[in-house]
SERO-957589 format. One record per residue: x, y, z of N, C-alpha, C, O in turn; residue number from 0. Coordinates in steps of 0.2 Angstrom, whole numbers, m for minus. Each point is the difference from the previous one (the first is absolute). Layout:
N
ATOM    n_x    n_y    n_z   ca_x   ca_y   ca_z    c_x    c_y    c_z    o_x    o_y    o_z   nr
ATOM      X      Y      Z      X      Y      Z      X      Y      Z      X      Y      Z  NUM
...
This chain:
136
ATOM    n_x    n_y    n_z   ca_x   ca_y   ca_z    c_x    c_y    c_z    o_x    o_y    o_z   nr
ATOM    123    m37    115      3     m4     m5      1      5     m6     m4      4     m2    0
ATOM     10     m6     m2      2      4     m6     m5     m1     m5     m4     m6      0    1
ATOM      3     10     m5     m4     m1     m6      4      1     m6      4      5     m1    2
ATOM     m6     m9     m4      3      1     m7     m6      1     m5     m5     m4      1    3
ATOM      5      9     m5     m5      1     m5      3     m2     m7      5      2     m2    4
ATOM     m9     m5     m2      1     m2     m7     m6      1     m4     m5     m1      2    5
ATOM      6      4     m8     m5      1     m5     m1     m7     m4      5     m4     m1    6
ATOM    m11      2      0     m1     m6     m4     m3      2     m7     m5      3      0    7
ATOM      7     m6     m5     m3      0     m6      2     m7     m3      5     m3      1    8
ATOM    m10      0     m5      1     m7     m2      4      0     m7     m3     m1     m5    9
ATOM     10      2      6      4      0     m5      7     m2      2      1     m1      6   10
ATOM      4      0    m10      7     m3      3      3      5      5      3     m2      5   11
ATOM     m4      9     m6      3      5      5     m4     m1      6      3      0      6   12
ATOM     m9     m1     m6     m4      0      6      1     m7      4      1      0      6   13
ATOM      0     m5    m10      1     m7      3      7      0      4      1     m2      5   14
ATOM      4      5     m9      7      1      3      0      4      6      3     m2      5   15
ATOM     m7      8     m5      0      4      6     m3     m4      6      2      1      6   16
ATOM     m8     m4     m8     m3     m4      6      4     m5      3      1     m1      6   17
ATOM      3     m3    m10      5     m5      3      5      3      4      2     m3      5   18
ATOM      1      9     m7      5      3      4     m3      3      6      3     m1      5   19
ATOM     m9      4     m5     m3      2      6     m2     m5      5      1      1      6   20
ATOM     m3     m7     m9     m1     m6      5      6     m2      3      0     m1      6   21
ATOM      6      1     m9      6     m2      3      2      5      5      3     m2      5   22
ATOM     m4      8     m7      2      6      5     m4     m1      6      2      1      6   23
ATOM     m9     m2     m7     m4      0      6      2     m6      5      0      1      6   24
ATOM      1     m7     m9      3     m5      4      6      1      3      1     m1      6   25
ATOM      4      4     m9      6      2      3      0      5      5      3     m1      5   26
ATOM     m7      6     m5     m1      5      5     m6     m2      5     m1      4      4   27
ATOM     m2     m9     m5     m6     m2      4     m5      6      0     m2      2      5   28
ATOM      1      0    m11     m5      6     m1     m6     m2     m3     m1     m5     m3   29
ATOM     m4     10      4     m7     m1     m3      1      2     m8      3      5     m1   30
ATOM     m6     m8     m3      0      2     m7     m6      3     m2     m6     m3      1   31
ATOM      6      8     m4     m6      4     m3      1     m1     m7      4      3     m3   32
ATOM     m9     m6     m1      0     m1     m7     m5      5     m3     m6      0      2   33
ATOM      8      5     m6     m5      5     m2     m1     m1     m8      5      0     m4   34
ATOM    m11      1      2     m2      0     m7     m4      7     m1     m4      1      4   35
ATOM      6      3     m9     m3      6     m1     m4      1     m7      3     m2     m5   36
ATOM     m9      4      5     m3      2     m6     m3      7      0     m1      3      5   37
ATOM      1      0    m11     m3      6      0     m7      0      2     m4     m4     m1   38
ATOM      2     10      5     m7      0      2     m5      1     m6      2      2     m6   39
ATOM     m8     m5      7     m4      0     m6      0     m6     m5     m3      0     m5   40
ATOM      8     m4      7      1     m6     m4     m6     m4      0     m3     m1      5   41
ATOM      1     m3    m10     m5     m4      0      2     m6      4      3     m5     m3   42
ATOM     m6      5      9      3     m6      5     m4     m6     m2      2     m5      4   43
ATOM     m6      4     m9     m2     m6     m2      3     m3     m7     m2     m5     m2   44
ATOM      7      9      0      3     m2     m6      4     m6      1      2     m2      5   45
ATOM     m1     m2    m11      4     m6      0      7      1      3      2     m4      4   46
ATOM      1      9     m6      7      2      3      0      1      8      4     m3      3   47
ATOM     m9      6     m1      0      1      7     m2     m6      4      3     m1      5   48
ATOM     m7     m3     m8     m2     m6      3      6     m5      0      1     m4      5   49
ATOM      3      4    m10      6     m4      0      5      2      5      3     m4      3   50
ATOM     m2     11     m2      4      2      5     m2     m2      7      4     m2      4   51
ATOM    m10      3     m3     m3     m2      7      1     m7      1      2     m2      6   52
ATOM     m3     m2    m11      2     m8      1      7     m1      1      2     m4      5   53
ATOM      2      8     m8      7     m1      1      2      2      7      4     m3      3   54
ATOM     m7      9     m1      2      2      7     m3     m5      5      4     m1      5   55
ATOM     m9     m2     m6     m3     m4      5      5     m6      0      1     m3      6   56
ATOM      2      1    m11      4     m6      0      7      2      4      3     m4      3   57
ATOM     m1     10     m4      6      3      4     m2     m1      7      4     m2      4   58
ATOM    m10      5     m2     m1      0      7     m1     m7      3      3     m2      5   59
ATOM     m6     m3     m9      0     m7      2      7     m3      1      1     m4      5   60
ATOM      3      6    m10      7     m3      1      4      2      6      3     m3      4   61
ATOM     m4     10     m3      3      3      6     m2     m3      7      3     m1      4   62
ATOM    m10      0     m4     m3     m3      6      3     m7      1      2     m2      5   63
ATOM     m2     m2    m11      2     m7      0      7      0      3      2     m5      3   64
ATOM      2     10     m5      7      0      2      2      3      7      5      0      2   65
ATOM    m11      2      1      1      2      7      3      7      0      2      2      6   66
ATOM     m2      2    m11      2      7      0     m5      5      2     m5      0     m3   67
ATOM      7      4      8     m4      6      2     m1      4     m6      5      3     m3   68
ATOM    m11     m1      1     m1      4     m6     m7      3     m1     m5     m1      4   69
ATOM      4      6     m8     m6      3     m2      0      1     m7      5      3     m3   70
ATOM    m10     m4     m1     m1      1     m7     m4      6     m1     m6      0      3   71
ATOM      8      5     m6     m4      7      0     m1      1     m8      5      0     m4   72
ATOM    m11      2      3     m2      3     m7     m2      7      0     m5      1      4   73
ATOM      8      3     m7     m2      7      0     m3      2     m7      3     m2     m5   74
ATOM     m9      5      5     m3      2     m6     m2      7      1     m5      2      3   75
ATOM     10      2     m5     m1      8      1      3      3     m6      1     m3     m5   76
ATOM     m1     10      5      3      3     m5      7      1      0      3      5     m3   77
ATOM      1     m9      6      7      0      1      4     m4     m5     m3     m5     m3   78
ATOM      9      6      1      4     m4     m3      2     m6      4      0      1      6   79
ATOM      2     m6     m9      3     m6      5      6      3      4      0     m2      6   80
ATOM      4      6     m8      5      3      4     m2      4      6      2     m1      5   81
ATOM     m7      5     m7     m3      4      6     m3     m5      5      0      2      6   82
ATOM     m4     m7     m8     m3     m5      5      6     m3      4     m1     m1      6   83
ATOM      6     m1    m10      5     m4      4      4      5      5      1     m2      6   84
ATOM      0      8     m8      3      5      5     m5      1      6      2      0      6   85
ATOM     m8      0     m7     m5      1      5     m1     m6      4      0      1      7   86
ATOM      1     m7    m10     m1     m6      4      7      0      5     m1     m2      6   87
ATOM      6      3     m9      7      0      4     m1      5      6      3     m2      5   88
ATOM     m6      7     m6      0      5      5     m6     m2      5      1      0      6   89
ATOM     m6     m3     m8     m6     m2      4      2     m6      4     m2      0      6   90
ATOM      6     m4     m8      2     m6      3      7      0      4      2     m4      2   91
ATOM      1     10     m3      6      2      3      5     m5     m2      4     m4      4   92
ATOM     m3      3    m11      4     m5     m3      8      1      2      2      5      0   93
ATOM      1    m11      2      7      0      1      3     m1     m7      6      2     m1   94
ATOM     m9     m4     m4      3     m2     m7     m6      0     m5     m6     m2      2   95
ATOM      7      5     m8     m4      0     m5      3     m4     m6      6      1     m2   96
ATOM     m9     m7      0      3     m4     m5     m4      1     m7     m6     m1      0   97
ATOM      9      3     m5     m3      1     m7      4     m4     m5      6     m2      0   98
ATOM    m10      0     m5      3     m3     m6      0      5     m6     m4      5      0   99
ATOM      8     m6     m5      0      4     m6      3     m4     m5      3     m5      0  100
ATOM     m4      8     m6      2     m4     m6      5      4     m4      1      6      1  101
ATOM      3    m10     m5      5      3     m4     m3      4     m5     m5     m1     m3  102
ATOM      9      7      2     m3      5     m4      5      1     m6      5     m3     m1  103
ATOM     m8      7     m4      4      2     m6      6      4      2      0      2      6  104
ATOM      5      0    m10      5      4      2     m3      7      3      3      2      5  105
ATOM     m8      1     m8     m2      6      2     m4     m1      7      1      4      5  106
ATOM     m5    m10     m5     m3     m1      7      4     m2      5     m1      1      6  107
ATOM      7     m3     m7      5     m2      5      2      6      4      2      0      6  108
ATOM     m2      6    m10      2      6      4     m4      2      5      2      4      5  109
ATOM     m9     m5     m5     m4      2      5     m3     m6      4     m5      1      4  110
ATOM      6     m7     m6     m2     m6      3     m7     m2      0     m2     m6      0  111
ATOM     m2     11     m1     m7     m1     m1     m4      4      5      3      1      6  112
ATOM     m8      2     m8     m3      6      4     m2     m3      7      1      4      5  113
ATOM     m4     m9     m4     m2     m3      6      6     m2      5      0      2      6  114
ATOM      5     m5     m9      5     m2      4      4      6      2      2      1      6  115
ATOM     m1      4    m10      3      6      1     m3      4      6      3      2      5  116
ATOM    m10     m2     m6     m4      4      5      1     m4      7      1      4      5  117
ATOM     m1    m10     m5      1     m4      7      7      1      2      0      1      7  118
ATOM      5     m1    m11      7      0      3      1      7      3      3      1      5  119
ATOM     m6      4     m9      1      7      3     m5      2      5      2      5      4  120
ATOM     m7     m8     m3     m5      2      4     m1     m4      7     m3      3      5  121
ATOM      6     m8     m5     m1     m5      6      4      3      6      5      2     m1  122
ATOM     m8     m3      7      3      3      6      4     m6      3      3      1      5  123
ATOM     m4     m7     m8      3     m6      3      5     m3     m6     m1      2     m5  124
ATOM      5     m6      7      4     m3     m6     m4     m4     m5     m5     m3      2  125
ATOM      7      3     m8     m3     m3     m5      4     m5     m3      6      1     m2  126
ATOM     m8     m7      1      4     m6     m3     m4     m1     m7     m5     m2      0  127
ATOM      9      3     m5     m3      0     m7      4     m6     m3      6     m1      0  128
ATOM    m10     m4     m3      2     m5     m4     m3     m1     m7     m6      1     m1  129
ATOM     11     m2     m4     m2     m1     m7     m3     m7     m1      3     m5      2  130
ATOM     m8      5     m6     m2     m7     m2      5     m3     m5      4      4     m3  131
ATOM     m3    m11      3      4     m3     m4     m1      2     m7     m6      1     m2  132
ATOM     12     m1     m2     m1      1     m7     m4     m5     m4      1     m6      2  133
ATOM     m5      8     m6     m4     m5     m4      4     m4     m5      5      3     m3  134
ATOM     m6     m9      2      5     m4     m4     m3      0     m7      3     m3     m5  135
């Protein structure tokens, strides 16, 4: 079975990437790996961490309810989110990596964002990048 990996963060970029990844997993009849990454040594009892774990649990419940083959993975290591996504794409032999990014300032547009740039340049599989909708 083919595998699609997506990074998850609870913001518009992350939500848009998740929706696109779900659609691609359905279309390709692939397993979806949803990855959340935190720096090692993070206080895993903090309010932010607990909120993310709750959000991840809801994502997993949704994917189960929708009958999509999936796995939700949380990494707490000394890696950046980009490093963890590249590692997950390699570990799960991803056919596709789906990422979200946000609109940047004029200077930021030139480099797209350090995580997105790292993923686009470092992935061994195709990367599908989607920008979050503009805020009204």
